[in-house]
N, C-alpha and C positions, 0 to 999 in steps of 0.2 A: 413287180415285174418290169424289166427294162422295156423301153419302147421298141428297140430293135428285136428283142426276143419275142415280144407280142406280135410284131409285124411278120416275123418268120413263121410263127404259129398260124397266123391268118393266111399266109401263103399255102401252108400245108393243108389247112382246112379247105381252101378254095380248090386245091388239086384233088383232095379226097371227095369233095362234093361232085366234081366233074367225073371222077372215076366211078362214084356211086351211080350217077345218071347213066354212064356208059354201060355199066353192068345191067341196069334196069332195061335199057334198050336191047342189049344182047339177049337177055332172058326172054323178053317179049318176042324177039325174032325167033329164038329157038323154039318157043312154044308154038308160034304160028307155023313153022315149017315141020313141026312134029318131031322134034329132036328127042333123043333118048331122055327119059325121065330122070335117070341118075345124073346125067350131065347138067340138066336144069337144076336139080337139087344142089349139086356142088357149086354152081354159079350163085345160087341164092345164099348158100352158106358164106361164100366169099364176100358177097354184097353185105351180109349181116356183120361180118368182121370189120368191113370198112365203116359201116354205120356206128359200130361200137367205138372205133378209134376216133371218129368224128365227134361223138358225144364227149369223150374224154378230153379232147383238145378244146372243144368249145367251153367245157367247164373250167379249163385253165384260163381262158380269156375272160369269161364272165363268172366269177366265183359266186357261190351261193351266199346271199345276204339274208340273215334271219332278222326279221323286223320285230 
């Protein structure tokens, strides 16, 4: 993988990590104010999608090495 391509993936990973943290904070705030459970569940699902994308991108940066 080219250095530039890897750098771009790292930028996307950093952005997704921030977005994941933002969703976590939003979910916690929604729970504290007693927001609709369905809305909270939808936010959690979006957060999970972001986490899945993060995992796939991180696997591209650090491939599995079987020793």
